[in-house]
mmCIF file of the N, C-alpha and C atoms, coordinates in Angstrom:
data_MODEL
# 
_entry.id   MODEL 
# 
loop_
_atom_site.group_PDB 
_atom_site.id 
_atom_site.type_symbol 
_atom_site.label_atom_id 
_atom_site.label_alt_id 
_atom_site.label_comp_id 
_atom_site.label_asym_id 
_atom_site.label_entity_id 
_atom_site.label_seq_id 
_atom_site.pdbx_PDB_ins_code 
_atom_site.Cartn_x 
_atom_site.Cartn_y 
_atom_site.Cartn_z 
_atom_site.occupancy 
_atom_site.B_iso_or_equiv 
_atom_site.pdbx_formal_charge 
_atom_site.auth_seq_id 
_atom_site.auth_comp_id 
_atom_site.auth_asym_id 
_atom_site.auth_atom_id 
_atom_site.pdbx_PDB_model_num 
ATOM 1   N N  . MET A 1 1  ? -20.936 -43.971 62.364  1.00 0.00 ? 1  MET A N  1 
ATOM 2   C CA . MET A 1 1  ? -19.820 -43.711 61.481  1.00 0.00 ? 1  MET A CA 1 
ATOM 3   C C  . MET A 1 1  ? -20.258 -43.824 60.021  1.00 0.00 ? 1  MET A C  1 
ATOM 4   N N  . ARG A 1 2  ? -21.073 -44.833 59.727  1.00 0.00 ? 2  ARG A N  1 
ATOM 5   C CA . ARG A 1 2  ? -21.500 -45.015 58.345  1.00 0.00 ? 2  ARG A CA 1 
ATOM 6   C C  . ARG A 1 2  ? -22.405 -43.880 57.896  1.00 0.00 ? 2  ARG A C  1 
ATOM 7   N N  . ARG A 1 3  ? -23.218 -43.391 58.800  1.00 0.00 ? 3  ARG A N  1 
ATOM 8   C CA . ARG A 1 3  ? -24.102 -42.294 58.454  1.00 0.00 ? 3  ARG A CA 1 
ATOM 9   C C  . ARG A 1 3  ? -23.285 -41.041 58.115  1.00 0.00 ? 3  ARG A C  1 
ATOM 10  N N  . HIS A 1 4  ? -22.208 -40.797 58.860  1.00 0.00 ? 4  HIS A N  1 
ATOM 11  C CA . HIS A 1 4  ? -21.341 -39.657 58.585  1.00 0.00 ? 4  HIS A CA 1 
ATOM 12  C C  . HIS A 1 4  ? -20.638 -39.820 57.239  1.00 0.00 ? 4  HIS A C  1 
ATOM 13  N N  . ALA A 1 5  ? -20.261 -41.023 56.913  1.00 0.00 ? 5  ALA A N  1 
ATOM 14  C CA . ALA A 1 5  ? -19.609 -41.281 55.625  1.00 0.00 ? 5  ALA A CA 1 
ATOM 15  C C  . ALA A 1 5  ? -20.595 -41.052 54.477  1.00 0.00 ? 5  ALA A C  1 
ATOM 16  N N  . LEU A 1 6  ? -21.847 -41.453 54.675  1.00 0.00 ? 6  LEU A N  1 
ATOM 17  C CA . LEU A 1 6  ? -22.864 -41.239 53.665  1.00 0.00 ? 6  LEU A CA 1 
ATOM 18  C C  . LEU A 1 6  ? -23.093 -39.748 53.436  1.00 0.00 ? 6  LEU A C  1 
ATOM 19  N N  . TRP A 1 7  ? -23.285 -39.006 54.508  1.00 0.00 ? 7  TRP A N  1 
ATOM 20  C CA . TRP A 1 7  ? -23.502 -37.567 54.375  1.00 0.00 ? 7  TRP A CA 1 
ATOM 21  C C  . TRP A 1 7  ? -22.265 -36.866 53.814  1.00 0.00 ? 7  TRP A C  1 
ATOM 22  N N  . GLY A 1 8  ? -21.103 -37.301 54.208  1.00 0.00 ? 8  GLY A N  1 
ATOM 23  C CA . GLY A 1 8  ? -19.863 -36.720 53.684  1.00 0.00 ? 8  GLY A CA 1 
ATOM 24  C C  . GLY A 1 8  ? -19.720 -36.995 52.189  1.00 0.00 ? 8  GLY A C  1 
ATOM 25  N N  . GLY A 1 9  ? -20.073 -38.209 51.766  1.00 0.00 ? 9  GLY A N  1 
ATOM 26  C CA . GLY A 1 9  ? -20.014 -38.551 50.342  1.00 0.00 ? 9  GLY A CA 1 
ATOM 27  C C  . GLY A 1 9  ? -20.996 -37.732 49.523  1.00 0.00 ? 9  GLY A C  1 
ATOM 28  N N  . LEU A 1 10 ? -22.220 -37.564 50.039  1.00 0.00 ? 10 LEU A N  1 
ATOM 29  C CA . LEU A 1 10 ? -23.208 -36.746 49.342  1.00 0.00 ? 10 LEU A CA 1 
ATOM 30  C C  . LEU A 1 10 ? -22.775 -35.279 49.272  1.00 0.00 ? 10 LEU A C  1 
ATOM 31  N N  . PHE A 1 11 ? -22.200 -34.795 50.361  1.00 0.00 ? 11 PHE A N  1 
ATOM 32  C CA . PHE A 1 11 ? -21.715 -33.419 50.377  1.00 0.00 ? 11 PHE A CA 1 
ATOM 33  C C  . PHE A 1 11 ? -20.595 -33.228 49.350  1.00 0.00 ? 11 PHE A C  1 
ATOM 34  N N  . LYS A 1 12 ? -19.670 -34.190 49.290  1.00 0.00 ? 12 LYS A N  1 
ATOM 35  C CA . LYS A 1 12 ? -18.581 -34.106 48.300  1.00 0.00 ? 12 LYS A CA 1 
ATOM 36  C C  . LYS A 1 12 ? -19.138 -34.131 46.882  1.00 0.00 ? 12 LYS A C  1 
ATOM 37  N N  . LEU A 1 13 ? -20.111 -34.968 46.641  1.00 0.00 ? 13 LEU A N  1 
ATOM 38  C CA . LEU A 1 13 ? -20.733 -35.046 45.323  1.00 0.00 ? 13 LEU A CA 1 
ATOM 39  C C  . LEU A 1 13 ? -21.366 -33.706 44.941  1.00 0.00 ? 13 LEU A C  1 
ATOM 40  N N  . LEU A 1 14 ? -22.072 -33.086 45.869  1.00 0.00 ? 14 LEU A N  1 
ATOM 41  C CA . LEU A 1 14 ? -22.676 -31.785 45.607  1.00 0.00 ? 14 LEU A CA 1 
ATOM 42  C C  . LEU A 1 14 ? -21.619 -30.702 45.358  1.00 0.00 ? 14 LEU A C  1 
ATOM 43  N N  . VAL A 1 15 ? -20.570 -30.715 46.141  1.00 0.00 ? 15 VAL A N  1 
ATOM 44  C CA . VAL A 1 15 ? -19.508 -29.714 45.965  1.00 0.00 ? 15 VAL A CA 1 
ATOM 45  C C  . VAL A 1 15 ? -18.827 -29.894 44.615  1.00 0.00 ? 15 VAL A C  1 
ATOM 46  N N  . TYR A 1 16 ? -18.469 -31.128 44.261  1.00 0.00 ? 16 TYR A N  1 
ATOM 47  C CA . TYR A 1 16 ? -17.829 -31.382 42.968  1.00 0.00 ? 16 TYR A CA 1 
ATOM 48  C C  . TYR A 1 16 ? -18.773 -31.034 41.814  1.00 0.00 ? 16 TYR A C  1 
ATOM 49  N N  . GLY A 1 17 ? -20.039 -31.357 41.952  1.00 0.00 ? 17 GLY A N  1 
ATOM 50  C CA . GLY A 1 17 ? -21.014 -31.004 40.928  1.00 0.00 ? 17 GLY A CA 1 
ATOM 51  C C  . GLY A 1 17 ? -21.113 -29.494 40.765  1.00 0.00 ? 17 GLY A C  1 
ATOM 52  N N  . PHE A 1 18 ? -21.102 -28.778 41.891  1.00 0.00 ? 18 PHE A N  1 
ATOM 53  C CA . PHE A 1 18 ? -21.143 -27.315 41.825  1.00 0.00 ? 18 PHE A CA 1 
ATOM 54  C C  . PHE A 1 18 ? -19.924 -26.771 41.096  1.00 0.00 ? 18 PHE A C  1 
ATOM 55  N N  . PHE A 1 19 ? -18.737 -27.274 41.447  1.00 0.00 ? 19 PHE A N  1 
ATOM 56  C CA . PHE A 1 19 ? -17.508 -26.779 40.820  1.00 0.00 ? 19 PHE A CA 1 
ATOM 57  C C  . PHE A 1 19 ? -17.417 -27.145 39.340  1.00 0.00 ? 19 PHE A C  1 
ATOM 58  N N  . LEU A 1 20 ? -18.073 -28.190 38.939  1.00 0.00 ? 20 LEU A N  1 
ATOM 59  C CA . LEU A 1 20 ? -18.069 -28.547 37.522  1.00 0.00 ? 20 LEU A CA 1 
ATOM 60  C C  . LEU A 1 20 ? -19.147 -27.804 36.729  1.00 0.00 ? 20 LEU A C  1 
ATOM 61  N N  . LEU A 1 21 ? -20.292 -27.594 37.318  1.00 0.00 ? 21 LEU A N  1 
ATOM 62  C CA . LEU A 1 21 ? -21.398 -26.986 36.598  1.00 0.00 ? 21 LEU A CA 1 
ATOM 63  C C  . LEU A 1 21 ? -21.445 -25.462 36.683  1.00 0.00 ? 21 LEU A C  1 
ATOM 64  N N  . ALA A 1 22 ? -20.879 -24.881 37.722  1.00 0.00 ? 22 ALA A N  1 
ATOM 65  C CA . ALA A 1 22 ? -20.925 -23.422 37.874  1.00 0.00 ? 22 ALA A CA 1 
ATOM 66  C C  . ALA A 1 22 ? -20.225 -22.695 36.730  1.00 0.00 ? 22 ALA A C  1 
ATOM 67  N N  . PRO A 1 23 ? -19.027 -23.092 36.302  1.00 0.00 ? 23 PRO A N  1 
ATOM 68  C CA . PRO A 1 23 ? -18.412 -22.369 35.172  1.00 0.00 ? 23 PRO A CA 1 
ATOM 69  C C  . PRO A 1 23 ? -19.206 -22.497 33.875  1.00 0.00 ? 23 PRO A C  1 
ATOM 70  N N  . ILE A 1 24 ? -19.810 -23.649 33.645  1.00 0.00 ? 24 ILE A N  1 
ATOM 71  C CA . ILE A 1 24 ? -20.623 -23.831 32.438  1.00 0.00 ? 24 ILE A CA 1 
ATOM 72  C C  . ILE A 1 24 ? -21.845 -22.923 32.491  1.00 0.00 ? 24 ILE A C  1 
ATOM 73  N N  . TRP A 1 25 ? -22.495 -22.874 33.632  1.00 0.00 ? 25 TRP A N  1 
ATOM 74  C CA . TRP A 1 25 ? -23.648 -22.005 33.787  1.00 0.00 ? 25 TRP A CA 1 
ATOM 75  C C  . TRP A 1 25 ? -23.249 -20.538 33.628  1.00 0.00 ? 25 TRP A C  1 
ATOM 76  N N  . PHE A 1 26 ? -22.128 -20.149 34.215  1.00 0.00 ? 26 PHE A N  1 
ATOM 77  C CA . PHE A 1 26 ? -21.663 -18.766 34.135  1.00 0.00 ? 26 PHE A CA 1 
ATOM 78  C C  . PHE A 1 26 ? -21.370 -18.386 32.684  1.00 0.00 ? 26 PHE A C  1 
ATOM 79  N N  . TYR A 1 27 ? -20.716 -19.277 31.951  1.00 0.00 ? 27 TYR A N  1 
ATOM 80  C CA . TYR A 1 27 ? -20.409 -19.003 30.545  1.00 0.00 ? 27 TYR A CA 1 
ATOM 81  C C  . TYR A 1 27 ? -21.691 -18.859 29.736  1.00 0.00 ? 27 TYR A C  1 
ATOM 82  N N  . MET A 1 28 ? -22.598 -19.801 29.885  1.00 0.00 ? 28 MET A N  1 
ATOM 83  C CA . MET A 1 28 ? -23.821 -19.772 29.089  1.00 0.00 ? 28 MET A CA 1 
ATOM 84  C C  . MET A 1 28 ? -24.694 -18.567 29.447  1.00 0.00 ? 28 MET A C  1 
ATOM 85  N N  . THR A 1 29 ? -24.668 -18.136 30.688  1.00 0.00 ? 29 THR A N  1 
ATOM 86  C CA . THR A 1 29 ? -25.525 -17.037 31.116  1.00 0.00 ? 29 THR A CA 1 
ATOM 87  C C  . THR A 1 29 ? -24.939 -15.675 30.774  1.00 0.00 ? 29 THR A C  1 
ATOM 88  N N  . TYR A 1 30 ? -23.635 -15.488 31.026  1.00 0.00 ? 30 TYR A N  1 
ATOM 89  C CA . TYR A 1 30 ? -23.062 -14.158 30.920  1.00 0.00 ? 30 TYR A CA 1 
ATOM 90  C C  . TYR A 1 30 ? -22.065 -13.983 29.771  1.00 0.00 ? 30 TYR A C  1 
ATOM 91  N N  . LEU A 1 31 ? -21.278 -14.970 29.471  1.00 0.00 ? 31 LEU A N  1 
ATOM 92  C CA . LEU A 1 31 ? -20.178 -14.787 28.534  1.00 0.00 ? 31 LEU A CA 1 
ATOM 93  C C  . LEU A 1 31 ? -20.494 -15.180 27.099  1.00 0.00 ? 31 LEU A C  1 
ATOM 94  N N  . ASN A 1 32 ? -21.490 -15.992 26.877  1.00 0.00 ? 32 ASN A N  1 
ATOM 95  C CA . ASN A 1 32 ? -21.751 -16.512 25.542  1.00 0.00 ? 32 ASN A CA 1 
ATOM 96  C C  . ASN A 1 32 ? -22.029 -15.394 24.533  1.00 0.00 ? 32 ASN A C  1 
ATOM 97  N N  . GLY A 1 33 ? -22.882 -14.460 24.865  1.00 0.00 ? 33 GLY A N  1 
ATOM 98  C CA . GLY A 1 33 ? -23.199 -13.365 23.957  1.00 0.00 ? 33 GLY A CA 1 
ATOM 99  C C  . GLY A 1 33 ? -21.986 -12.499 23.657  1.00 0.00 ? 33 GLY A C  1 
ATOM 100 N N  . THR A 1 34 ? -21.215 -12.206 24.680  1.00 0.00 ? 34 THR A N  1 
ATOM 101 C CA . THR A 1 34 ? -20.014 -11.397 24.502  1.00 0.00 ? 34 THR A CA 1 
ATOM 102 C C  . THR A 1 34 ? -19.001 -12.113 23.631  1.00 0.00 ? 34 THR A C  1 
ATOM 103 N N  . MET A 1 35 ? -18.830 -13.400 23.830  1.00 0.00 ? 35 MET A N  1 
ATOM 104 C CA . MET A 1 35 ? -17.881 -14.167 23.023  1.00 0.00 ? 35 MET A CA 1 
ATOM 105 C C  . MET A 1 35 ? -18.324 -14.217 21.568  1.00 0.00 ? 35 MET A C  1 
ATOM 106 N N  . GLN A 1 36 ? -19.609 -14.351 21.315  1.00 0.00 ? 36 GLN A N  1 
ATOM 107 C CA . GLN A 1 36 ? -20.111 -14.376 19.949  1.00 0.00 ? 36 GLN A CA 1 
ATOM 108 C C  . GLN A 1 36 ? -19.861 -13.033 19.259  1.00 0.00 ? 36 GLN A C  1 
ATOM 109 N N  . GLN A 1 37 ? -20.077 -11.941 19.961  1.00 0.00 ? 37 GLN A N  1 
ATOM 110 C CA . GLN A 1 37 ? -19.810 -10.622 19.394  1.00 0.00 ? 37 GLN A CA 1 
ATOM 111 C C  . GLN A 1 37 ? -18.325 -10.439 19.114  1.00 0.00 ? 37 GLN A C  1 
ATOM 112 N N  . MET A 1 38 ? -17.480 -10.919 20.018  1.00 0.00 ? 38 MET A N  1 
ATOM 113 C CA . MET A 1 38 ? -16.043 -10.793 19.833  1.00 0.00 ? 38 MET A CA 1 
ATOM 114 C C  . MET A 1 38 ? -15.581 -11.605 18.625  1.00 0.00 ? 38 MET A C  1 
ATOM 115 N N  . LEU A 1 39 ? -16.086 -12.812 18.475  1.00 0.00 ? 39 LEU A N  1 
ATOM 116 C CA . LEU A 1 39 ? -15.715 -13.638 17.330  1.00 0.00 ? 39 LEU A CA 1 
ATOM 117 C C  . LEU A 1 39 ? -16.186 -13.015 16.021  1.00 0.00 ? 39 LEU A C  1 
ATOM 118 N N  . LYS A 1 40 ? -17.344 -12.394 16.033  1.00 0.00 ? 40 LYS A N  1 
ATOM 119 C CA . LYS A 1 40 ? -17.842 -11.708 14.844  1.00 0.00 ? 40 LYS A CA 1 
ATOM 120 C C  . LYS A 1 40 ? -16.934 -10.530 14.498  1.00 0.00 ? 40 LYS A C  1 
ATOM 121 N N  . ALA A 1 41 ? -16.497 -9.786  15.497  1.00 0.00 ? 41 ALA A N  1 
ATOM 122 C CA . ALA A 1 41 ? -15.591 -8.659  15.255  1.00 0.00 ? 41 ALA A CA 1 
ATOM 123 C C  . ALA A 1 41 ? -14.248 -9.142  14.722  1.00 0.00 ? 41 ALA A C  1 
ATOM 124 N N  . VAL A 1 42 ? -13.754 -10.252 15.246  1.00 0.00 ? 42 VAL A N  1 
ATOM 125 C CA . VAL A 1 42 ? -12.484 -10.804 14.765  1.00 0.00 ? 42 VAL A CA 1 
ATOM 126 C C  . VAL A 1 42 ? -12.618 -11.234 13.307  1.00 0.00 ? 42 VAL A C  1 
ATOM 127 N N  . ASP A 1 43 ? -13.732 -11.836 12.956  1.00 0.00 ? 43 ASP A N  1 
ATOM 128 C CA . ASP A 1 43 ? -13.961 -12.230 11.563  1.00 0.00 ? 43 ASP A CA 1 
ATOM 129 C C  . ASP A 1 43 ? -13.983 -11.004 10.646  1.00 0.00 ? 43 ASP A C  1 
ATOM 130 N N  . GLN A 1 44 ? -14.598 -9.924  11.094  1.00 0.00 ? 44 GLN A N  1 
ATOM 131 C CA . GLN A 1 44 ? -14.638 -8.709  10.290  1.00 0.00 ? 44 GLN A CA 1 
ATOM 132 C C  . GLN A 1 44 ? -13.248 -8.124  10.108  1.00 0.00 ? 44 GLN A C  1 
ATOM 133 N N  . VAL A 1 45 ? -12.445 -8.146  11.160  1.00 0.00 ? 45 VAL A N  1 
ATOM 134 C CA . VAL A 1 45 ? -11.082 -7.636  11.069  1.00 0.00 ? 45 VAL A CA 1 
ATOM 135 C C  . VAL A 1 45 ? -10.259 -8.487  10.102  1.00 0.00 ? 45 VAL A C  1 
ATOM 136 N N  . GLN A 1 46 ? -10.418 -9.798  10.176  1.00 0.00 ? 46 GLN A N  1 
ATOM 137 C CA . GLN A 1 46 ? -9.683  -10.672 9.264   1.00 0.00 ? 46 GLN A CA 1 
ATOM 138 C C  . GLN A 1 46 ? -10.116 -10.442 7.818   1.00 0.00 ? 46 GLN A C  1 
ATOM 139 N N  . ALA A 1 47 ? -11.394 -10.228 7.583   1.00 0.00 ? 47 ALA A N  1 
ATOM 140 C CA . ALA A 1 47 ? -11.876 -9.967  6.225   1.00 0.00 ? 47 ALA A CA 1 
ATOM 141 C C  . ALA A 1 47 ? -11.306 -8.646  5.711   1.00 0.00 ? 47 ALA A C  1 
ATOM 142 N N  . THR A 1 48 ? -11.257 -7.648  6.563   1.00 0.00 ? 48 THR A N  1 
ATOM 143 C CA . THR A 1 48 ? -10.691 -6.360  6.170   1.00 0.00 ? 48 THR A CA 1 
ATOM 144 C C  . THR A 1 48 ? -9.206  -6.501  5.872   1.00 0.00 ? 48 THR A C  1 
ATOM 145 N N  . GLY A 1 49 ? -8.499  -7.287  6.663   1.00 0.00 ? 49 GLY A N  1 
ATOM 146 C CA . GLY A 1 49 ? -7.080  -7.526  6.414   1.00 0.00 ? 49 GLY A CA 1 
ATOM 147 C C  . GLY A 1 49 ? -6.850  -8.230  5.087   1.00 0.00 ? 49 GLY A C  1 
ATOM 148 N N  . THR A 1 50 ? -7.698  -9.167  4.751   1.00 0.00 ? 50 THR A N  1 
ATOM 149 C CA . THR A 1 50 ? -7.580  -9.869  3.469   1.00 0.00 ? 50 THR A CA 1 
ATOM 150 C C  . THR A 1 50 ? -7.816  -8.910  2.315   1.00 0.00 ? 50 THR A C  1 
ATOM 151 N N  . LYS A 1 51 ? -8.817  -8.056  2.438   1.00 0.00 ? 51 LYS A N  1 
ATOM 152 C CA . LYS A 1 51 ? -9.086  -7.071  1.397   1.00 0.00 ? 51 LYS A CA 1 
ATOM 153 C C  . LYS A 1 51 ? -7.901  -6.126  1.234   1.00 0.00 ? 51 LYS A C  1 
ATOM 154 N N  . ALA A 1 52 ? -7.303  -5.717  2.341   1.00 0.00 ? 52 ALA A N  1 
ATOM 155 C CA . ALA A 1 52 ? -6.158  -4.813  2.271   1.00 0.00 ? 52 ALA A CA 1 
ATOM 156 C C  . ALA A 1 52 ? -4.967  -5.500  1.589   1.00 0.00 ? 52 ALA A C  1 
ATOM 157 N N  . GLN A 1 53 ? -4.754  -6.781  1.858   1.00 0.00 ? 53 GLN A N  1 
ATOM 158 C CA . GLN A 1 53 ? -3.661  -7.502  1.206   1.00 0.00 ? 53 GLN A CA 1 
ATOM 159 C C  . GLN A 1 53 ? -3.886  -7.592  -0.299  1.00 0.00 ? 53 GLN A C  1 
ATOM 160 N N  . VAL A 1 54 ? -5.113  -7.829  -0.714  1.00 0.00 ? 54 VAL A N  1 
ATOM 161 C CA . VAL A 1 54 ? -5.421  -7.899  -2.140  1.00 0.00 ? 54 VAL A CA 1 
ATOM 162 C C  . VAL A 1 54 ? -5.170  -6.544  -2.795  1.00 0.00 ? 54 VAL A C  1 
ATOM 163 N N  . GLN A 1 55 ? -5.615  -5.475  -2.150  1.00 0.00 ? 55 GLN A N  1 
ATOM 164 C CA . GLN A 1 55 ? -5.405  -4.138  -2.707  1.00 0.00 ? 55 GLN A CA 1 
ATOM 165 C C  . GLN A 1 55 ? -3.925  -3.788  -2.762  1.00 0.00 ? 55 GLN A C  1 
ATOM 166 N N  . LEU A 1 56 ? -3.167  -4.172  -1.746  1.00 0.00 ? 56 LEU A N  1 
ATOM 167 C CA . LEU A 1 56 ? -1.735  -3.904  -1.742  1.00 0.00 ? 56 LEU A CA 1 
ATOM 168 C C  . LEU A 1 56 ? -1.046  -4.669  -2.861  1.00 0.00 ? 56 LEU A C  1 
ATOM 169 N N  . GLY A 1 57 ? -1.433  -5.906  -3.071  1.00 0.00 ? 57 GLY A N  1 
ATOM 170 C CA . GLY A 1 57 ? -0.863  -6.689  -4.165  1.00 0.00 ? 57 GLY A CA 1 
ATOM 171 C C  . GLY A 1 57 ? -1.171  -6.066  -5.512  1.00 0.00 ? 57 GLY A C  1 
ATOM 172 N N  . SER A 1 58 ? -2.376  -5.575  -5.687  1.00 0.00 ? 58 SER A N  1 
ATOM 173 C CA . SER A 1 58 ? -2.758  -4.906  -6.925  1.00 0.00 ? 58 SER A CA 1 
ATOM 174 C C  . SER A 1 58 ? -1.957  -3.621  -7.107  1.00 0.00 ? 58 SER A C  1 
ATOM 175 N N  . PHE A 1 59 ? -1.771  -2.878  -6.046  1.00 0.00 ? 59 PHE A N  1 
ATOM 176 C CA . PHE A 1 59 ? -0.991  -1.652  -6.109  1.00 0.00 ? 59 PHE A CA 1 
ATOM 177 C C  . PHE A 1 59 ? 0.462   -1.955  -6.463  1.00 0.00 ? 59 PHE A C  1 
ATOM 178 N N  . GLN A 1 60 ? 1.034   -3.001  -5.867  1.00 0.00 ? 60 GLN A N  1 
ATOM 179 C CA . GLN A 1 60 ? 2.415   -3.365  -6.167  1.00 0.00 ? 60 GLN A CA 1 
ATOM 180 C C  . GLN A 1 60 ? 2.566   -3.778  -7.630  1.00 0.00 ? 60 GLN A C  1 
ATOM 181 N N  . LYS A 1 61 ? 1.615   -4.508  -8.147  1.00 0.00 ? 61 LYS A N  1 
ATOM 182 C CA . LYS A 1 61 ? 1.665   -4.916  -9.555  1.00 0.00 ? 61 LYS A CA 1 
ATOM 183 C C  . LYS A 1 61 ? 1.596   -3.695  -10.466 1.00 0.00 ? 61 LYS A C  1 
ATOM 184 N N  . THR A 1 62 ? 0.706   -2.778  -10.166 1.00 0.00 ? 62 THR A N  1 
ATOM 185 C CA . THR A 1 62 ? 0.579   -1.560  -10.959 1.00 0.00 ? 62 THR A CA 1 
ATOM 186 C C  . THR A 1 62 ? 1.853   -0.725  -10.874 1.00 0.00 ? 62 THR A C  1 
ATOM 187 N N  . TRP A 1 63 ? 2.438   -0.635  -9.696  1.00 0.00 ? 63 TRP A N  1 
ATOM 188 C CA . TRP A 1 63 ? 3.673   0.129   -9.519  1.00 0.00 ? 63 TRP A CA 1 
ATOM 189 C C  . TRP A 1 63 ? 4.824   -0.485  -10.319 1.00 0.00 ? 63 TRP A C  1 
ATOM 190 N N  . GLU A 1 64 ? 4.933   -1.797  -10.326 1.00 0.00 ? 64 GLU A N  1 
ATOM 191 C CA . GLU A 1 64 ? 5.976   -2.466  -11.105 1.00 0.00 ? 64 GLU A CA 1 
ATOM 192 C C  . GLU A 1 64 ? 5.770   -2.242  -12.606 1.00 0.00 ? 64 GLU A C  1 
ATOM 193 N N  . GLU A 1 65 ? 4.537   -2.283  -13.066 1.00 0.00 ? 65 GLU A N  1 
ATOM 194 C CA . GLU A 1 65 ? 4.257   -1.997  -14.473 1.00 0.00 ? 65 GLU A CA 1 
ATOM 195 C C  . GLU A 1 65 ? 4.638   -0.560  -14.820 1.00 0.00 ? 65 GLU A C  1 
ATOM 196 N N  . PHE A 1 66 ? 4.346   0.354   -13.935 1.00 0.00 ? 66 PHE A N  1 
ATOM 197 C CA . PHE A 1 66 ? 4.689   1.755   -14.140 1.00 0.00 ? 66 PHE A CA 1 
ATOM 198 C C  . PHE A 1 66 ? 6.203   1.931   -14.195 1.00 0.00 ? 66 PHE A C  1 
ATOM 199 N N  . ARG A 1 67 ? 6.911   1.292   -13.263 1.00 0.00 ? 67 ARG A N  1 
ATOM 200 C CA . ARG A 1 67 ? 8.374   1.399   -13.243 1.00 0.00 ? 67 ARG A CA 1 
ATOM 201 C C  . ARG A 1 67 ? 8.999   0.770   -14.478 1.00 0.00 ? 67 ARG A C  1 
ATOM 202 N N  . SER A 1 68 ? 8.409   -0.334  -14.956 1.00 0.00 ? 68 SER A N  1 
ATOM 203 C CA . SER A 1 68 ? 8.979   -0.975  -16.142 1.00 0.00 ? 68 SER A CA 1 
ATOM 204 C C  . SER A 1 68 ? 8.771   -0.114  -17.393 1.00 0.00 ? 68 SER A C  1 
ATOM 205 N N  . LYS A 1 69 ? 7.713   0.655   -17.434 1.00 0.00 ? 69 LYS A N  1 
ATOM 206 C CA . LYS A 1 69 ? 7.446   1.528   -18.584 1.00 0.00 ? 69 LYS A CA 1 
ATOM 207 C C  . LYS A 1 69 ? 8.154   2.868   -18.464 1.00 0.00 ? 69 LYS A C  1 
ATOM 208 N N  . LEU A 1 70 ? 8.502   3.269   -17.259 1.00 0.00 ? 70 LEU A N  1 
ATOM 209 C CA . LEU A 1 70 ? 9.103   4.574   -17.048 1.00 0.00 ? 70 LEU A CA 1 
ATOM 210 C C  . LEU A 1 70 ? 10.461  4.720   -17.736 1.00 0.00 ? 70 LEU A C  1 
ATOM 211 N N  . PRO A 1 71 ? 11.413  3.796   -17.627 1.00 0.00 ? 71 PRO A N  1 
ATOM 212 C CA . PRO A 1 71 ? 12.689  3.982   -18.324 1.00 0.00 ? 71 PRO A CA 1 
ATOM 213 C C  . PRO A 1 71 ? 12.510  4.057   -19.839 1.00 0.00 ? 71 PRO A C  1 
ATOM 214 N N  . ALA A 1 72 ? 11.623  3.265   -20.410 1.00 0.00 ? 72 ALA A N  1 
ATOM 215 C CA . ALA A 1 72 ? 11.383  3.322   -21.848 1.00 0.00 ? 72 ALA A CA 1 
ATOM 216 C C  . ALA A 1 72 ? 10.808  4.682   -22.236 1.00 0.00 ? 72 ALA A C  1 
ATOM 217 N N  . PHE A 1 73 ? 9.954   5.207   -21.407 1.00 0.00 ? 73 PHE A N  1 
ATOM 218 C CA . PHE A 1 73 ? 9.379   6.518   -21.681 1.00 0.00 ? 73 PHE A CA 1 
ATOM 219 C C  . PHE A 1 73 ? 10.448  7.603   -21.590 1.00 0.00 ? 73 PHE A C  1 
ATOM 220 N N  . MET A 1 74 ? 11.307  7.512   -20.574 1.00 0.00 ? 74 MET A N  1 
ATOM 221 C CA . MET A 1 74 ? 12.359  8.510   -20.411 1.00 0.00 ? 74 MET A CA 1 
ATOM 222 C C  . MET A 1 74 ? 13.383  8.435   -21.546 1.00 0.00 ? 74 MET A C  1 
ATOM 223 N N  . GLN A 1 75 ? 13.731  7.249   -21.990 1.00 0.00 ? 75 GLN A N  1 
ATOM 224 C CA . GLN A 1 75 ? 14.687  7.110   -23.089 1.00 0.00 ? 75 GLN A CA 1 
ATOM 225 C C  . GLN A 1 75 ? 14.087  7.639   -24.395 1.00 0.00 ? 75 GLN A C  1 
ATOM 226 N N  . ALA A 1 76 ? 12.816  7.388   -24.613 1.00 0.00 ? 76 ALA A N  1 
ATOM 227 C CA . ALA A 1 76 ? 12.165  7.852   -25.837 1.00 0.00 ? 76 ALA A CA 1 
ATOM 228 C C  . ALA A 1 76 ? 12.091  9.366   -25.841 1.00 0.00 ? 76 ALA A C  1 
ATOM 229 N N  . SER A 1 77 ? 11.805  9.984   -24.715 1.00 0.00 ? 77 SER A N  1 
ATOM 230 C CA . SER A 1 77 ? 11.689  11.439  -24.687 1.00 0.00 ? 77 SER A CA 1 
ATOM 231 C C  . SER A 1 77 ? 13.043  12.105  -24.780 1.00 0.00 ? 77 SER A C  1 
ATOM 232 N N  . THR A 1 78 ? 14.113  11.529  -24.251 1.00 0.00 ? 78 THR A N  1 
ATOM 233 C CA . THR A 1 78 ? 15.434  12.139  -24.329 1.00 0.00 ? 78 THR A CA 1 
ATOM 234 C C  . THR A 1 78 ? 16.037  11.955  -25.724 1.00 0.00 ? 78 THR A C  1 
ATOM 235 N N  . SER A 1 79 ? 15.718  10.842  -26.394 1.00 0.00 ? 79 SER A N  1 
ATOM 236 C CA . SER A 1 79 ? 16.270  10.628  -27.732 1.00 0.00 ? 79 SER A CA 1 
ATOM 237 C C  . SER A 1 79 ? 15.644  11.567  -28.747 1.00 0.00 ? 79 SER A C  1 
ATOM 238 N N  . THR A 1 80 ? 14.413  11.979  -28.559 1.00 0.00 ? 80 THR A N  1 
ATOM 239 C CA . THR A 1 80 ? 13.768  12.884  -29.502 1.00 0.00 ? 80 THR A CA 1 
ATOM 240 C C  . THR A 1 80 ? 14.196  14.323  -29.279 1.00 0.00 ? 80 THR A C  1 
ATOM 241 N N  . THR A 1 81 ? 14.628  14.659  -28.057 1.00 0.00 ? 81 THR A N  1 
ATOM 242 C CA . THR A 1 81 ? 15.033  16.034  -27.790 1.00 0.00 ? 81 THR A CA 1 
ATOM 243 C C  . THR A 1 81 ? 16.483  16.287  -28.188 1.00 0.00 ? 81 THR A C  1 
ATOM 244 N N  . GLN A 1 82 ? 17.312  15.277  -28.392 1.00 0.00 ? 82 GLN A N  1 
ATOM 245 C CA . GLN A 1 82 ? 18.731  15.477  -28.723 1.00 0.00 ? 82 GLN A CA 1 
ATOM 246 C C  . GLN A 1 82 ? 18.925  15.691  -30.143 1.00 0.00 ? 82 GLN A C  1 
# 
């Protein structure tokens, strides 16, 4: 009986070790490179999004300046033609 318990305990230890180490091995062997490429692509997308937000903010500022000058320009041109 004790011999069976010993072999059963060793078998359980091996099975648990396999279930704990197999996903780590699988990730390091197959998924690590893909994950690194994906994270690099995500960083590039975020950088592009930040650049687009800066450009949009600059465009909005320029548009507001244009709109603020437009009524003054229109009033000046209509007053000289009357």
